Short mmCIF file of the C-alpha atoms (twelve columns), coordinates in Angstrom:
data_MODEL
# 
_entry.id   MODEL 
# 
loop_
_atom_site.group_PDB 
_atom_site.id 
_atom_site.type_symbol 
_atom_site.label_atom_id 
_atom_site.label_alt_id 
_atom_site.label_comp_id 
_atom_site.label_asym_id 
_atom_site.label_seq_id 
_atom_site.Cartn_x 
_atom_site.Cartn_y 
_atom_site.Cartn_z 
_atom_site.pdbx_PDB_model_num 
ATOM 1   C CA . MET A 1   -0.069   0.143  -0.008  1 
ATOM 2   C CA . THR A 2   1.637    3.545  -1.128  1 
ATOM 3   C CA . PRO A 3   1.683    6.426  0.863   1 
ATOM 4   C CA . HIS A 4   -1.304   7.794  -1.178  1 
ATOM 5   C CA . SER A 5   -3.198   5.029  -0.638  1 
ATOM 6   C CA . ARG A 6   -2.900   5.323  2.462   1 
ATOM 7   C CA . ALA A 7   -3.494   8.739  3.044   1 
ATOM 8   C CA . GLU A 8   -6.590   7.504  0.468   1 
ATOM 9   C CA . GLY A 9   -7.378   5.135  3.085   1 
ATOM 10  C CA . ARG A 10  -6.882   7.641  5.925   1 
ATOM 11  C CA . GLY A 11  -8.920   10.493 4.860   1 
ATOM 12  C CA . PRO A 12  -12.007  8.999  4.674   1 
ATOM 13  C CA . GLY A 13  -11.696  8.177  8.476   1 
ATOM 14  C CA . PRO A 14  -11.753  11.886 10.210  1 
ATOM 15  C CA . ALA A 15  -15.218  12.411 7.892   1 
ATOM 16  C CA . MET A 16  -16.849  9.546  8.457   1 
ATOM 17  C CA . GLY A 17  -16.077  9.957  12.607  1 
ATOM 18  C CA . GLN A 18  -17.255  13.708 11.966  1 
ATOM 19  C CA . GLN A 19  -20.132  12.717 10.226  1 
ATOM 20  C CA . GLU A 20  -21.302  9.622  12.990  1 
ATOM 21  C CA . PHE A 21  -20.837  12.412 15.841  1 
ATOM 22  C CA . THR A 22  -23.678  14.134 13.460  1 
ATOM 23  C CA . LYS A 23  -26.203  11.663 13.269  1 
ATOM 24  C CA . PHE A 24  -24.933  10.565 17.148  1 
ATOM 25  C CA . SER A 25  -25.667  14.477 17.993  1 
ATOM 26  C CA . ARG A 26  -29.141  14.090 16.101  1 
ATOM 27  C CA . ARG A 27  -30.416  11.266 18.079  1 
ATOM 28  C CA . ARG A 28  -29.820  12.419 21.334  1 
ATOM 29  C CA . ARG A 29  -31.864  15.785 20.675  1 
ATOM 30  C CA . PRO A 30  -34.956  13.998 20.814  1 
ATOM 31  C CA . CYS A 31  -33.882  12.483 24.058  1 
ATOM 32  C CA . CYS A 32  -32.873  15.644 25.995  1 
ATOM 33  C CA . SER A 33  -36.071  16.879 24.472  1 
ATOM 34  C CA . ARG A 34  -38.052  14.308 26.166  1 
ATOM 35  C CA . GLY A 35  -36.895  14.599 29.732  1 
ATOM 36  C CA . THR A 36  -37.144  18.213 29.377  1 
ATOM 37  C CA . GLN A 37  -40.242  18.409 28.349  1 
ATOM 38  C CA . LEU A 38  -41.202  14.924 31.007  1 
ATOM 39  C CA . ALA A 39  -39.444  17.448 33.356  1 
ATOM 40  C CA . LEU A 40  -41.546  20.442 32.927  1 
ATOM 41  C CA . LEU A 41  -44.969  18.432 32.946  1 
ATOM 42  C CA . ALA A 42  -43.729  16.840 36.058  1 
ATOM 43  C CA . LEU A 43  -43.205  20.633 37.289  1 
ATOM 44  C CA . VAL A 44  -46.749  21.446 35.579  1 
ATOM 45  C CA . THR A 45  -48.315  18.441 37.746  1 
ATOM 46  C CA . THR A 46  -46.648  19.170 40.765  1 
ATOM 47  C CA . ALA A 47  -47.712  22.772 40.673  1 
ATOM 48  C CA . LEU A 48  -51.390  21.578 39.617  1 
ATOM 49  C CA . TRP A 49  -51.158  19.068 42.640  1 
ATOM 50  C CA . ALA A 50  -49.660  22.118 44.807  1 
ATOM 51  C CA . GLY A 51  -52.630  24.405 43.490  1 
ATOM 52  C CA . LEU A 52  -55.003  22.208 44.203  1 
ATOM 53  C CA . LEU A 53  -53.935  21.040 47.451  1 
ATOM 54  C CA . THR A 54  -53.810  25.279 48.137  1 
ATOM 55  C CA . LEU A 55  -57.720  25.188 46.789  1 
ATOM 56  C CA . LEU A 56  -58.408  22.344 49.674  1 
ATOM 57  C CA . LEU A 57  -56.773  24.001 52.315  1 
ATOM 58  C CA . LEU A 58  -58.211  27.425 51.727  1 
ATOM 59  C CA . TRP A 59  -61.481  25.440 51.291  1 
ATOM 60  C CA . HIS A 60  -61.112  23.879 54.215  1 
ATOM 61  C CA . TRP A 61  -60.018  27.040 56.030  1 
ATOM 62  C CA . GLU A 62  -63.489  28.728 54.354  1 
ATOM 63  C CA . ASN A 63  -65.235  25.176 56.121  1 
ATOM 64  C CA . ALA A 64  -63.611  25.489 59.180  1 
ATOM 65  C CA . ARG A 65  -64.190  29.829 59.371  1 
ATOM 66  C CA . ASN A 66  -68.036  28.927 58.406  1 
ATOM 67  C CA . LEU A 67  -68.340  26.193 60.768  1 
ATOM 68  C CA . LYS A 68  -67.444  28.572 63.194  1 
ATOM 69  C CA . GLN A 69  -69.317  31.245 62.157  1 
ATOM 70  C CA . LEU A 70  -72.670  28.769 62.314  1 
ATOM 71  C CA . GLU A 71  -71.742  27.717 65.635  1 
ATOM 72  C CA . GLU A 72  -71.341  30.620 66.749  1 
ATOM 73  C CA . THR A 73  -74.137  31.816 65.435  1 
ATOM 74  C CA . ALA A 74  -76.211  28.911 66.550  1 
ATOM 75  C CA . ALA A 75  -75.073  29.791 70.234  1 
ATOM 76  C CA . LEU A 76  -76.463  33.074 70.233  1 
ATOM 77  C CA . ASN A 77  -79.414  31.753 68.555  1 
ATOM 78  C CA . VAL A 78  -79.716  28.869 71.083  1 
ATOM 79  C CA . SER A 79  -78.964  31.391 73.673  1 
ATOM 80  C CA . GLN A 80  -81.719  33.760 72.307  1 
ATOM 81  C CA . VAL A 81  -84.532  31.043 72.294  1 
ATOM 82  C CA . SER A 82  -83.507  30.198 75.746  1 
ATOM 83  C CA . LYS A 83  -84.189  33.529 77.290  1 
ATOM 84  C CA . ASP A 84  -87.188  33.815 74.906  1 
ATOM 85  C CA . LEU A 85  -88.557  30.422 76.056  1 
ATOM 86  C CA . GLU A 86  -87.633  31.783 80.020  1 
ATOM 87  C CA . ARG A 87  -89.032  35.198 78.937  1 
ATOM 88  C CA . GLN A 88  -92.358  32.897 77.592  1 
ATOM 89  C CA . LYS A 89  -92.943  30.788 81.170  1 
ATOM 90  C CA . GLY A 90  -92.391  34.480 83.002  1 
ATOM 91  C CA . ASP A 91  -94.911  35.397 80.711  1 
ATOM 92  C CA . GLN A 92  -96.775  32.600 81.337  1 
ATOM 93  C CA . MET A 93  -96.869  32.511 84.756  1 
ATOM 94  C CA . ALA A 94  -97.571  35.841 85.279  1 
ATOM 95  C CA . GLN A 95  -100.482 35.628 83.106  1 
ATOM 96  C CA . LYS A 96  -101.538 31.998 84.976  1 
ATOM 97  C CA . SER A 97  -100.915 34.222 88.511  1 
ATOM 98  C CA . GLN A 98  -103.487 37.393 87.258  1 
ATOM 99  C CA . ALA A 99  -106.179 35.185 85.702  1 
ATOM 100 C CA . ALA A 100 -106.288 33.301 89.251  1 
ATOM 101 C CA . GLN A 101 -105.941 36.914 91.248  1 
ATOM 102 C CA . MET A 102 -109.218 37.539 88.072  1 
ATOM 103 C CA . MET A 103 -111.282 34.503 89.245  1 
ATOM 104 C CA . GLN A 104 -110.603 35.394 93.067  1 
ATOM 105 C CA . ASP A 105 -111.850 39.189 92.201  1 
ATOM 106 C CA . MET A 106 -114.742 37.669 90.309  1 
ATOM 107 C CA . GLU A 107 -115.445 35.173 93.546  1 
ATOM 108 C CA . ARG A 108 -115.176 38.341 95.898  1 
ATOM 109 C CA . ILE A 109 -117.154 40.607 93.096  1 
ATOM 110 C CA . GLN A 110 -119.621 37.495 92.979  1 
ATOM 111 C CA . THR A 111 -120.008 37.409 97.131  1 
ATOM 112 C CA . GLU A 112 -120.035 41.028 97.421  1 
ATOM 113 C CA . GLN A 113 -122.996 41.565 94.495  1 
ATOM 114 C CA . LYS A 114 -124.863 38.260 96.651  1 
ATOM 115 C CA . ARG A 115 -124.454 40.508 99.828  1 
ATOM 116 C CA . MET A 116 -125.269 43.228 97.786  1 
ATOM 117 C CA . GLU A 117 -128.812 42.072 96.367  1 
ATOM 118 C CA . SER A 118 -129.117 40.438 100.011 1 
ATOM 119 C CA . GLN A 119 -128.947 43.947 101.493 1 
ATOM 120 C CA . GLU A 120 -130.727 45.370 98.666  1 
ATOM 121 C CA . SER A 121 -134.055 43.123 99.439  1 
ATOM 122 C CA . GLU A 122 -133.264 43.842 103.073 1 
ATOM 123 C CA . LEU A 123 -133.845 47.323 102.561 1 
ATOM 124 C CA . SER A 124 -136.581 47.429 99.930  1 
ATOM 125 C CA . TRP A 125 -138.471 45.486 102.911 1 
ATOM 126 C CA . ASN A 126 -137.412 47.792 105.584 1 
ATOM 127 C CA . LEU A 127 -138.512 50.618 103.150 1 
ATOM 128 C CA . ASP A 128 -141.997 49.046 102.464 1 
ATOM 129 C CA . GLY A 129 -142.197 48.900 106.028 1 
ATOM 130 C CA . LEU A 130 -141.185 52.358 106.230 1 
ATOM 131 C CA . ARG A 131 -143.572 53.518 104.045 1 
ATOM 132 C CA . ALA A 132 -146.117 51.101 105.513 1 
ATOM 133 C CA . ASP A 133 -145.276 53.167 108.817 1 
ATOM 134 C CA . LEU A 134 -145.321 56.469 107.058 1 
ATOM 135 C CA . SER A 135 -149.158 55.778 105.659 1 
ATOM 136 C CA . ASP A 136 -149.983 54.650 109.497 1 
ATOM 137 C CA . LEU A 137 -148.564 57.748 110.724 1 
ATOM 138 C CA . LYS A 138 -149.712 60.038 108.129 1 
ATOM 139 C CA . SER A 139 -153.348 58.366 109.057 1 
ATOM 140 C CA . ARG A 140 -152.849 58.713 112.802 1 
ATOM 141 C CA . GLY A 141 -151.707 62.332 112.187 1 
ATOM 142 C CA . LEU A 142 -155.321 62.321 109.986 1 
ATOM 143 C CA . ASN A 143 -156.959 60.749 112.444 1 
ATOM 144 C CA . GLU A 144 -155.206 63.155 115.520 1 
ATOM 145 C CA . MET A 145 -155.727 65.812 113.399 1 
ATOM 146 C CA . ARG A 146 -159.435 65.789 113.228 1 
ATOM 147 C CA . GLN A 147 -159.984 64.718 116.974 1 
ATOM 148 C CA . ALA A 148 -157.755 67.824 118.165 1 
ATOM 149 C CA . LEU A 149 -160.285 69.816 115.630 1 
ATOM 150 C CA . ASP A 150 -162.683 68.133 116.906 1 
ATOM 151 C CA . SER A 151 -161.890 68.586 120.802 1 
ATOM 152 C CA . LEU A 152 -161.035 72.352 119.345 1 
ATOM 153 C CA . GLY A 153 -164.623 72.884 118.006 1 
ATOM 154 C CA . ARG A 154 -165.460 71.873 121.066 1 
ATOM 155 C CA . LEU A 155 -163.753 73.735 123.184 1 
ATOM 156 C CA . GLN A 156 -164.288 76.811 121.364 1 
ATOM 157 C CA . GLU A 157 -168.039 76.086 121.630 1 
ATOM 158 C CA . GLU A 158 -168.005 75.518 125.474 1 
ATOM 159 C CA . VAL A 159 -165.513 79.015 125.151 1 
ATOM 160 C CA . GLY A 160 -167.978 80.942 123.886 1 
ATOM 161 C CA . LYS A 161 -170.899 79.006 125.593 1 
ATOM 162 C CA . LEU A 162 -169.300 80.494 129.081 1 
ATOM 163 C CA . TRP A 163 -168.357 84.043 127.686 1 
ATOM 164 C CA . ILE A 164 -172.161 84.324 127.082 1 
ATOM 165 C CA . GLU A 165 -172.903 82.885 130.262 1 
ATOM 166 C CA . LEU A 166 -170.606 85.444 131.905 1 
ATOM 167 C CA . ARG A 167 -171.573 88.407 130.128 1 
ATOM 168 C CA . ALA A 168 -175.381 87.476 130.236 1 
ATOM 169 C CA . ALA A 169 -174.728 86.720 133.851 1 
ATOM 170 C CA . ASN A 170 -173.266 90.588 133.745 1 
ATOM 171 C CA . GLY A 171 -176.402 91.258 132.258 1 
ATOM 172 C CA . SER A 172 -173.982 93.368 129.098 1 
ATOM 173 C CA . VAL A 173 -175.713 90.862 126.146 1 
ATOM 174 C CA . CYS A 174 -178.016 91.430 124.515 1 
ATOM 175 C CA . ASN A 175 -178.023 88.233 122.733 1 
ATOM 176 C CA . THR A 176 -180.196 88.294 118.827 1 
ATOM 177 C CA . CYS A 177 -178.937 85.130 117.714 1 
ATOM 178 C CA . PRO A 178 -180.972 82.310 115.725 1 
ATOM 179 C CA . GLU A 179 -181.606 79.532 118.205 1 
ATOM 180 C CA . ALA A 180 -178.317 77.087 118.013 1 
ATOM 181 C CA . TRP A 181 -176.094 80.061 117.219 1 
ATOM 182 C CA . ILE A 182 -173.893 81.543 119.798 1 
ATOM 183 C CA . TYR A 183 -172.847 84.899 120.304 1 
ATOM 184 C CA . PHE A 184 -169.026 85.611 120.874 1 
ATOM 185 C CA . GLN A 185 -167.377 89.201 120.091 1 
ATOM 186 C CA . LYS A 186 -170.447 90.992 118.893 1 
ATOM 187 C CA . LYS A 187 -170.709 88.305 116.149 1 
ATOM 188 C CA . CYS A 188 -173.317 84.943 115.781 1 
ATOM 189 C CA . TYR A 189 -171.283 82.070 115.164 1 
ATOM 190 C CA . TYR A 190 -172.942 78.174 114.126 1 
ATOM 191 C CA . PHE A 191 -171.236 75.183 115.702 1 
ATOM 192 C CA . GLY A 192 -172.359 71.953 114.110 1 
ATOM 193 C CA . GLU A 193 -172.217 69.718 110.676 1 
ATOM 194 C CA . GLY A 194 -172.234 71.647 107.368 1 
ATOM 195 C CA . ALA A 195 -172.569 75.072 106.775 1 
ATOM 196 C CA . LYS A 196 -175.630 77.425 107.478 1 
ATOM 197 C CA . LYS A 197 -175.915 81.226 106.532 1 
ATOM 198 C CA . MET A 198 -177.885 83.798 109.298 1 
ATOM 199 C CA . ASP A 199 -179.813 86.137 107.516 1 
ATOM 200 C CA . PRO A 200 -179.539 89.082 107.550 1 
ATOM 201 C CA . GLY A 201 -176.318 87.969 108.526 1 
ATOM 202 C CA . PRO A 202 -174.716 88.682 111.896 1 
ATOM 203 C CA . VAL A 203 -175.611 91.032 114.002 1 
ATOM 204 C CA . ARG A 204 -172.896 93.766 115.516 1 
ATOM 205 C CA . LEU A 205 -174.053 95.717 118.241 1 
# 
């Protein structure tokens, strides 16, 4: 083999190596790109999981806060309801007490009404008795007045007779009155039942 042939034989050697390196490098690029893609995919997946976990944590924290607020609100509502129930029980007790007091007042009023009706009946009976007594007193008064008038008339008649007899005894009486008439103080009077007139009238001396 000649040097030329060696040179010719060596010439293609480095060129072939360069070509093979270029092919090898071209073959390695897809492998590196696939690894990068996997790494990016892993990062994206990790970021997504991290975001999802963050959202879950936020959701859990929000739910916990809402539950706490609900518990506080429920506690306040329970306390308010308890107070309202106690107030309602107190009102019911007060209403029952008022109802019992009203029943007692009604019974007292009924008892008082019965007593007043009894007193009214007694007063009515007393009033009837007083009316009867008043009527009796009026009748007695009228009878006594009539008796007094009769007695007064008889007394006047007796006085007139005595006066006439006295004047007649002294001789200073001139009796010009008719029969059954009485002369008194220069006038003639008639005492008896019914009215009578003397003609020509009373005689005056």
